[in-house]
DSSP file (Angstrom, degrees, kcal/mol; ACC not computed):
  #  RESIDUE AA STRUCTURE BP1 BP2  ACC     N-H-->O    O-->H-N    N-H-->O    O-->H-N    TCO  KAPPA ALPHA  PHI   PSI    X-CA   Y-CA   Z-CA
    1    1 A M              0   0    0      0, 0.0     2,-0.3     0, 0.0    55,-0.1   0.000 360.0 360.0 360.0 137.3  -23.8  -12.4  -14.8
    2    2 A L        +     0   0    0      1,-0.1    50,-0.0    53,-0.1     3,-0.0  -0.605 360.0 171.8 -81.6 137.0  -21.7  -10.5  -17.3
    3    3 A Q        +     0   0    0     -2,-0.3     2,-0.2     5,-0.0    -1,-0.1   0.747  50.2  85.9-112.4 -39.5  -19.0  -12.5  -19.1
    4    4 A D  S  > S-     0   0    0      1,-0.1     4,-2.3     2,-0.0     3,-0.2  -0.483  70.9-139.2 -73.0 131.9  -17.5  -10.3  -21.8
    5    5 A Y  H  > S+     0   0    0      1,-0.2     4,-2.3    -2,-0.2     5,-0.2   0.829 103.5  55.9 -61.9 -31.3  -14.8   -8.0  -20.6
    6    6 A R  H  > S+     0   0    0      2,-0.2     4,-2.0     1,-0.2    -1,-0.2   0.900 108.3  47.4 -68.2 -39.1  -16.2   -5.1  -22.7
    7    7 A L  H  > S+     0   0    0     -3,-0.2     4,-2.6     2,-0.2    -2,-0.2   0.895 111.0  52.0 -65.7 -39.9  -19.6   -5.5  -21.0
    8    8 A I  H  X S+     0   0    0     -4,-2.3     4,-2.6     2,-0.2    -2,-0.2   0.908 109.0  49.8 -63.9 -41.6  -17.9   -5.6  -17.6
    9    9 A R  H  X S+     0   0    0     -4,-2.3     4,-2.3     2,-0.2    -1,-0.2   0.908 112.4  47.1 -63.3 -41.9  -16.0   -2.4  -18.3
   10   10 A N  H  X S+     0   0    0     -4,-2.0     4,-2.5     2,-0.2    -2,-0.2   0.893 111.5  51.6 -67.3 -38.2  -19.2   -0.6  -19.4
   11   11 A Y  H  X S+     0   0    0     -4,-2.6     4,-2.8     2,-0.2     5,-0.3   0.928 110.9  48.0 -61.7 -45.7  -21.0   -1.9  -16.3
   12   12 A Q  H  X S+     0   0    0     -4,-2.6     4,-2.4     1,-0.2     5,-0.2   0.907 112.6  48.1 -63.3 -41.7  -18.3   -0.6  -14.1
   13   13 A A  H  X S+     0   0    0     -4,-2.3     4,-2.0     2,-0.2    -1,-0.2   0.909 113.9  47.6 -64.2 -41.4  -18.3    2.8  -15.8
   14   14 A M  H  X S+     0   0    0     -4,-2.5     4,-2.1     2,-0.2    -2,-0.2   0.930 114.2  44.7 -67.1 -45.7  -22.1    3.0  -15.6
   15   15 A T  H  X S+     0   0    0     -4,-2.8     4,-2.3     2,-0.2     5,-0.2   0.874 111.9  52.8 -70.1 -35.7  -22.3    2.0  -11.9
   16   16 A D  H  X S+     0   0    0     -4,-2.4     4,-2.2    -5,-0.3    -1,-0.2   0.914 110.6  48.3 -62.0 -41.5  -19.4    4.4  -11.0
   17   17 A A  H  X S+     0   0    0     -4,-2.0     4,-2.6    -5,-0.2    -2,-0.2   0.874 109.5  52.8 -65.8 -37.3  -21.2    7.2  -12.7
   18   18 A M  H  X S+     0   0    0     -4,-2.1     4,-2.3     2,-0.2    -2,-0.2   0.920 110.2  46.8 -65.9 -42.4  -24.4    6.3  -10.9
   19   19 A V  H  X S+     0   0    0     -4,-2.3     4,-2.1     2,-0.2    -2,-0.2   0.915 113.1  50.0 -64.5 -42.0  -22.8    6.4   -7.5
   20   20 A D  H  X S+     0   0    0     -4,-2.2     4,-1.0     1,-0.2    -2,-0.2   0.917 112.3  46.5 -62.1 -44.0  -21.1    9.7   -8.3
   21   21 A M  H  <>S+     0   0    0     -4,-2.6     5,-2.3     1,-0.2     4,-0.2   0.864 109.1  55.3 -68.7 -34.7  -24.4   11.2   -9.5
   22   22 A W  H ><5S+     0   0    0     -4,-2.3     3,-1.5     1,-0.2    -1,-0.2   0.912 106.7  50.9 -61.4 -42.2  -26.1    9.9   -6.4
   23   23 A Q  H 3<5S+     0   0    0     -4,-2.1    -1,-0.2     1,-0.3    -2,-0.2   0.743 106.2  56.1 -69.0 -22.5  -23.6   11.7   -4.2
   24   24 A R  T 3<5S-     0   0    0     -4,-1.0    -1,-0.3    -3,-0.2    -2,-0.2   0.413 130.0 -92.1 -89.2   1.3  -24.2   14.9   -6.2
   25   25 A G  T < 5S+     0   0    0     -3,-1.5    -3,-0.2     1,-0.3    -2,-0.1   0.409  79.7 135.2 109.9  -3.2  -27.9   14.8   -5.4
   26   26 A Y      < -     0   0    0     -5,-2.3    -1,-0.3    -8,-0.1     2,-0.2  -0.462  38.8-151.1 -74.9 153.2  -29.5   12.9   -8.2
   27   27 A R    >>  -     0   0    0     -2,-0.1     4,-2.4     1,-0.0     3,-0.5  -0.565  33.3 -75.1-121.3-174.8  -32.1   10.2   -7.3
   28   28 A S  H 3> S+     0   0    0      1,-0.3     4,-2.3     2,-0.2     5,-0.2   0.829 124.8  51.3 -54.0 -44.3  -33.4    6.9   -8.6
   29   29 A D  H 3> S+     0   0    0      1,-0.2     4,-1.5     2,-0.2    -1,-0.3   0.911 112.8  46.6 -62.2 -41.1  -35.6    8.4  -11.4
   30   30 A D  H <> S+     0   0    0     -3,-0.5     4,-1.6     1,-0.2    -2,-0.2   0.901 111.8  50.9 -66.2 -40.3  -32.7   10.4  -12.7
   31   31 A L  H  X S+     0   0    0     -4,-2.4     4,-2.3     1,-0.2    -2,-0.2   0.849 105.1  56.6 -67.9 -32.9  -30.3    7.5  -12.5
   32   32 A R  H  X S+     0   0    0     -4,-2.3     4,-2.4    -5,-0.2    -1,-0.2   0.888 105.8  51.2 -63.6 -38.2  -32.8    5.3  -14.5
   33   33 A L  H  X S+     0   0    0     -4,-1.5     4,-2.5     2,-0.2    -1,-0.2   0.866 107.3  53.7 -65.5 -35.5  -32.7    7.9  -17.3
   34   34 A I  H  X S+     0   0    0     -4,-1.6     4,-2.6     2,-0.2    -2,-0.2   0.926 108.4  49.1 -63.5 -44.3  -28.9    7.7  -17.2
   35   35 A I  H  X S+     0   0    0     -4,-2.3     4,-2.7     1,-0.2     5,-0.2   0.938 111.4  49.6 -59.7 -46.7  -29.1    3.9  -17.6
   36   36 A D  H  X S+     0   0    0     -4,-2.4     4,-2.4     1,-0.2    -2,-0.2   0.912 112.8  46.9 -59.6 -43.6  -31.5    4.3  -20.5
   37   37 A G  H  X S+     0   0    0     -4,-2.5     4,-2.2     2,-0.2    -1,-0.2   0.891 112.2  49.7 -66.3 -39.7  -29.3    6.9  -22.2
   38   38 A Y  H  X S+     0   0    0     -4,-2.6     4,-2.2     2,-0.2    -2,-0.2   0.926 112.8  46.5 -65.0 -45.3  -26.1    4.8  -21.7
   39   39 A I  H  X S+     0   0    0     -4,-2.7     4,-2.5     1,-0.2    -2,-0.2   0.906 111.4  52.5 -64.2 -41.2  -27.8    1.7  -23.2
   40   40 A L  H  X S+     0   0    0     -4,-2.4     4,-2.2    -5,-0.2    -1,-0.2   0.906 108.1  51.0 -61.4 -41.3  -29.2    3.7  -26.1
   41   41 A A  H  X S+     0   0    0     -4,-2.2     4,-1.1     1,-0.2    -1,-0.2   0.916 112.1  46.5 -63.1 -42.4  -25.7    5.0  -26.9
   42   42 A L  H  X>S+     0   0    0     -4,-2.2     5,-0.9     1,-0.2     4,-0.8   0.876 110.5  53.9 -66.2 -36.1  -24.3    1.5  -26.8
   43   43 A R  H ><5S+     0   0    0     -4,-2.5     3,-0.6     1,-0.2    -2,-0.2   0.884 106.3  51.2 -66.1 -38.1  -27.2    0.3  -29.0
   44   44 A T  H 3<5S+     0   0    0     -4,-2.2    -1,-0.2     1,-0.2    -2,-0.2   0.757 104.9  57.4 -72.7 -22.4  -26.5    2.9  -31.7
   45   45 A Q  H 3<5S-     0   0    0     -4,-1.1    -1,-0.2    -5,-0.2    -2,-0.2   0.713  95.9-145.0 -76.1 -19.6  -22.9    1.9  -31.8
   46   46 A S  T <<5 +     0   0    0     -4,-0.8    -3,-0.1    -3,-0.6    -2,-0.1   0.833  57.6 131.2  56.8  35.7  -23.9   -1.7  -32.7
   47   47 A T      < +     0   0    0     -5,-0.9     2,-0.3     2,-0.1    -4,-0.1   0.803  63.5  42.2 -83.2 -32.0  -20.9   -3.0  -30.7
   48   48 A F  S    S-     0   0    0     -6,-0.4    -2,-0.1     1,-0.0    -1,-0.0  -0.777  87.0-105.9-117.7 157.9  -22.9   -5.5  -28.7
   49   49 A E    >>  -     0   0    0     -2,-0.3     4,-2.0     1,-0.1     3,-0.6  -0.462  37.6-111.2 -74.1 153.7  -25.7   -8.0  -29.5
   50   50 A P  H 3> S+     0   0    0      0, 0.0     4,-2.1     0, 0.0     5,-0.2   0.864 118.2  53.8 -56.7 -37.7  -29.2   -7.1  -28.3
   51   51 A F  H 3> S+     0   0    0      1,-0.2     4,-1.9     2,-0.2     5,-0.1   0.849 107.2  52.1 -67.8 -31.1  -29.2   -9.9  -25.7
   52   52 A E  H <> S+     0   0    0     -3,-0.6     4,-2.4     2,-0.2    -1,-0.2   0.902 109.6  48.6 -68.8 -40.7  -25.9   -8.6  -24.2
   53   53 A L  H  X S+     0   0    0     -4,-2.0     4,-2.6     2,-0.2    -2,-0.2   0.883 110.0  52.1 -66.1 -37.4  -27.3   -5.1  -23.9
   54   54 A R  H  X S+     0   0    0     -4,-2.1     4,-2.5     2,-0.2    -1,-0.2   0.908 110.0  48.5 -64.2 -41.3  -30.4   -6.5  -22.2
   55   55 A R  H  X S+     0   0    0     -4,-1.9     4,-2.3     2,-0.2    -2,-0.2   0.905 111.7  49.9 -64.7 -41.6  -28.2   -8.4  -19.7
   56   56 A L  H  X S+     0   0    0     -4,-2.4     4,-2.3     2,-0.2    -2,-0.2   0.916 111.4  48.8 -62.2 -43.9  -26.2   -5.2  -19.1
   57   57 A E  H  X S+     0   0    0     -4,-2.6     4,-2.4     2,-0.2    -2,-0.2   0.911 110.1  51.2 -63.6 -42.5  -29.4   -3.2  -18.5
   58   58 A D  H  X S+     0   0    0     -4,-2.5     4,-2.3     1,-0.2    -2,-0.2   0.912 111.2  47.8 -61.1 -43.1  -30.7   -5.8  -16.1
   59   59 A E  H  X S+     0   0    0     -4,-2.3     4,-2.2     2,-0.2    -1,-0.2   0.896 111.6  50.1 -66.0 -39.7  -27.5   -5.8  -14.1
   60   60 A A  H  X S+     0   0    0     -4,-2.3     4,-2.2     2,-0.2    -2,-0.2   0.891 111.2  48.6 -66.6 -39.0  -27.5   -2.0  -13.9
   61   61 A I  H  X S+     0   0    0     -4,-2.4     4,-2.1     2,-0.2    -2,-0.2   0.894 109.6  52.5 -67.6 -38.9  -31.1   -1.9  -12.8
   62   62 A R  H  X S+     0   0    0     -4,-2.3     4,-0.8     1,-0.2    -2,-0.2   0.908 110.0  49.2 -60.4 -41.5  -30.3   -4.5  -10.1
   63   63 A F  H >< S+     0   0    0     -4,-2.2     3,-0.7     1,-0.2     6,-0.3   0.910 110.1  51.5 -62.5 -42.7  -27.4   -2.3   -9.0
   64   64 A L  H 3< S+     0   0    0     -4,-2.2    -2,-0.2     1,-0.2    -1,-0.2   0.864 108.4  50.6 -63.9 -37.4  -29.8    0.7   -8.9
   65   65 A H  H 3< S+     0   0    0     -4,-2.1     2,-0.9    -5,-0.1    -1,-0.2   0.602  89.1  89.1 -80.7 -11.4  -32.4   -1.1   -6.8
   66   66 A D    X<  -     0   0    0     -4,-0.8     3,-1.7    -3,-0.7     4,-0.3  -0.776  62.2-164.3 -88.9 105.4  -29.8   -2.3   -4.2
   67   67 A S  G >  S+     0   0    0     -2,-0.9     3,-1.6     1,-0.3     4,-0.3   0.730  80.5  73.3 -65.2 -22.1  -29.7    0.6   -1.6
   68   68 A A  G >  S+     0   0    0      1,-0.3     3,-0.7     2,-0.2    -1,-0.3   0.756  86.7  65.6 -63.6 -22.8  -26.5   -0.7   -0.1
   69   69 A N  G <  S+     0   0    0     -3,-1.7    -1,-0.3    -6,-0.3    -2,-0.2   0.698 104.8  43.2 -71.6 -17.8  -24.7    0.5   -3.2
   70   70 A F  G <  S+     0   0    0     -3,-1.6    -1,-0.2    -4,-0.3    -2,-0.2   0.342  87.6 105.6-112.7   5.3  -25.5    4.2   -2.4
   71   71 A E  S <  S-     0   0    0     -3,-0.7     3,-0.1    -4,-0.3    -3,-0.0  -0.660  77.3-111.5 -84.0 140.4  -24.8    4.2    1.4
   72   72 A P        -     0   0    0      0, 0.0    -2,-0.1     0, 0.0    -1,-0.1  -0.441  41.5 -99.3 -67.8 145.9  -21.6    5.9    2.5
   73   73 A P        -     0   0    0      0, 0.0     0, 0.0     0, 0.0     0, 0.0  -0.379  31.0-128.0 -66.7 142.5  -19.1    3.5    3.9
   74   74 A V        -     0   0    0     -3,-0.1     2,-0.1    -2,-0.1    -3,-0.0  -0.813  25.1-126.4 -91.9 120.5  -18.9    3.3    7.6
   75   75 A P        -     0   0    0      0, 0.0     3,-0.0     0, 0.0    -1,-0.0  -0.423  19.1-128.1 -69.1 141.4  -15.4    3.8    8.8
   76   76 A Q        -     0   0    0     -2,-0.1     2,-0.1     1,-0.1     3,-0.0  -0.697  28.2-107.6 -86.4 137.3  -14.0    1.1   11.1
   77   77 A P        -     0   0    0      0, 0.0     2,-0.5     0, 0.0    -1,-0.1  -0.412  34.1-120.0 -66.0 139.5  -12.5    2.3   14.4
   78   78 A E        -     0   0    0     -2,-0.1     2,-0.4    -3,-0.0     0, 0.0  -0.668  24.6-151.9 -83.6 127.7   -8.8    1.9   14.4
   79   79 A T        -     0   0    0     -2,-0.5    -3,-0.0    -3,-0.0    -1,-0.0  -0.833   9.4-134.8-101.8 137.2   -7.5   -0.3   17.1
   80   80 A L        -     0   0    0     -2,-0.4     2,-0.1     1,-0.1     0, 0.0  -0.669  28.1-107.5 -88.3 142.8   -4.0    0.2   18.5
   81   81 A P        -     0   0    0      0, 0.0     2,-0.4     0, 0.0    -1,-0.1  -0.423  30.6-126.4 -69.9 143.2   -1.8   -2.8   19.0
   82   82 A R              0   0    0      1,-0.1     0, 0.0    -2,-0.1     0, 0.0  -0.719 360.0 360.0 -89.5 138.8   -1.2   -3.9   22.5
   83   83 A Y              0   0    0     -2,-0.4    -1,-0.1     0, 0.0     0, 0.0   0.365 360.0 360.0-113.1 360.0    2.3   -4.3   23.7
């Protein structure tokens, strides 16, 4: 679990981008390359410790492997109030 707010913000940005790219037609292999590139960019900035980046990468891969994250939401039928 991510604790640092900066890691959480990067995780949210990465996962939002993955969902957006999935909706545009990219698939798992492409998204894995996105994760690798994002982590590499963070690593070259030297903002985070290596163990933090590893944890971020693990969480992003876990997100990628969960197919429920890429399914479109099912709208709930609207019920009218009874009078």
